[in-house]
N, C-alpha and C positions, 0 to 999 in steps of 0.2 A: 332419565339419565341418558346422556349422549355417549357414554363410554370414555369421556375425556377425564384425565386426572383432575382432582379438585383444584380450583383456582386457575385452570388452563382454559383459554378461549379456543374453540375449534378454529382451524384454518379455513375460514369461509369468506366468500365475497359478499357483496350486498344482497344477493339473492339467496344466500345460505349455502350455495354450492362451494366446493373446495376451490381454493385459489390455485391457478396454474403455477407450476414451479418457476417458470420464467417470469411470471408476474410477481411472484413472491421475491425473487432475486431483485427485480427492479424496485419493488417497494422497500426492501431493506437498504438498497443503495440510496434511494431517495431519503429515507429517514436518517441514515448516517450523514448524508450530505447536509441535510437541514440542521442536524445537531452540531456538526463541525462548523458550518457557516455561522450559526448563532454564537458559538463559543468564540470564534475569531472576531466577529463584529463586536461582541461585548468586550473582549480583551483589548482590542484596538481602541474602542471608544472610551473605555475607562482608564487604560494604562498606556496607550500609544505603542510605538515600536518597541520600547523597552519592555513593556508588558508581553508583547508577542515573543521576544527573545526569551523571557522568563518562562513563558508557556511552553516553548520548544524544549527548553532545558528540563522542565518538570515532566513533560510528556516523554522525553527520551529516557529519563531516569526510570519512570514507571514501566515503560515498554522493555527496557533492558532487563529490569528485574523480573518481569513476566517471562521474557525469553529464557533467562537463566533457569527459572523454575520449570519451564516446559521443554527444555532441550533434551531430545532423545539421546539415550546412552550411545556412545560410540560416534556421535556426530560432532564435528568441531563447531565452535561458536560462529565462525565465519560461514561455514556451509549452512548452518541453521539460519543465520541472518539473511544470506543471499536467497535461500529457498523461501523464506517468509516474504521478502521483497518481491520475488517473482510471483508468488501466489497472490499477493496484494494486487499486483498489476494485472494478473489474469482475471481477478474478480471483476475488473472493469473491461474485460475483453481486449486488453492490450495485445499487440503482436510482439511477443517476447521470445528471444533466443538466449539460451544459456550456453556459454562456451567455456569449458574447462581449459585452462592454460597451465603451462609449467609454473608460472608465477602466481596463479590463483584462478579466479573466475571472472568472466566478463558477461554481464547481462545487457543485451541490446534490446531496447524497447523502441521498435521502429515506428509504432503508431500507438501513442498513449491513450488508453481508454478513459483515464481520469480527465485528461485535457479535453477529449472529445465530449465526455459527459458534461463537463462544466460549460463548454461552448453551447451545447444543446440547451442546458438550463438557462443560460443567458438569453438565447434566442426566444425561450419560452417566457421571458420576463422576470426571471429570478435576478435580484440584485446581488452581484458577487462581491465579496470582500476584497479579493485580490484580482488583478487583471489576468494573472496566470497563477495556477497552483504550483508551478514548477519550483520556484525558489523556496517556498515553504516546504515542499516535499523533499528537496535536496537538503535543506538545512536540518529538517527533522531526522531524516534517515541517516545522514552523516553523523549527527549527534548520537543517535541510537548506536550506530556502529562504534563510535568512539568510546562508548561506555561498555560495549558488549563483546566485540570481536577480540581475538588475541592481540596482544600489544605489538607484535611484529607485523601486523597486517594493516595496510593503508586502504581505506575505502574512499573512493572518489566518484564524482558524477560529472558528466559533460552533456549539455543539452545539444540536440541535433534535430532541427526541424520540429516535427510534432512528436518527438520522442527523446530518449536520452540513452546514455551508455553508462552503466555502473560497473566499476572495477573494484575487486577485492584482491589486493596483491601483496605478496610476501616475498622477501628476498630468497626464500627457499624454493625449490623446484620439485614438489612431490608428485605431480601427475604429468602424463604425456599430453601433448597438444592435440585435442580433438574438437571438432565443431559439433555443437548440439543442434537438434532440429527445432525449427520454429514451433511455437505453441501459441494458441489463443485460448481465451476463456471459452465461454459457450460458443458452439459452432452452429447453433440453430438460427442465427440471425440472417 
C-alpha cells in the first residue's frame, strides 16, 4: 500500500517522484487549456458562431449558479464576482491591481497571463481556435456578471494593450477611493 486513498493516483512524475508544485500548476493549466480548446473547436466546427454564443450563455448560466451556491455569507455578489475574476487572472500570473472606488471596483490587468500563455502555446505549435482569447473572455465574464451581480451594478471591460480593465460600478457610493496594490500569481518565475 502506498498510503493513498483507494482510487487515487499518487502525485508522481515519470520516475515515481513527487511532481514539483510549480510543474503541477503548469500541468493543470495545460489540461484546462486543452479541454477548453477542444470544446471551442468542436462547437465552432459543428455549430459555428451561433453555437459559440449558445456555449457562452450556457457556461455563464452554470457559472452564475455555482457562484450563487458558493458565495460567502456577508459578501456581495459583485465583490464575489470581481474576486473570482481577479483570482482567475492570477492563476495565469497576470499583473492585476484591484482598486476600490466610490462607485465600485476596478480591476486592472496590465499584463494578461492568459494571453501570454496562449501566445506561448501558439509558438510551440498549438493550433488556437481564436486569434485572441480576449473577446471570448469578455463575452463570457460579462454574461456571468449579467446573471449574477446585483441588478444596479454594471460590469464592463476595456482592452488595453496586453491586458484589460474590468469595472463593476453602481450609482451608489459605498466606499472611499483607495488604490490597491499590484498582485501577481506565482512569484517564483
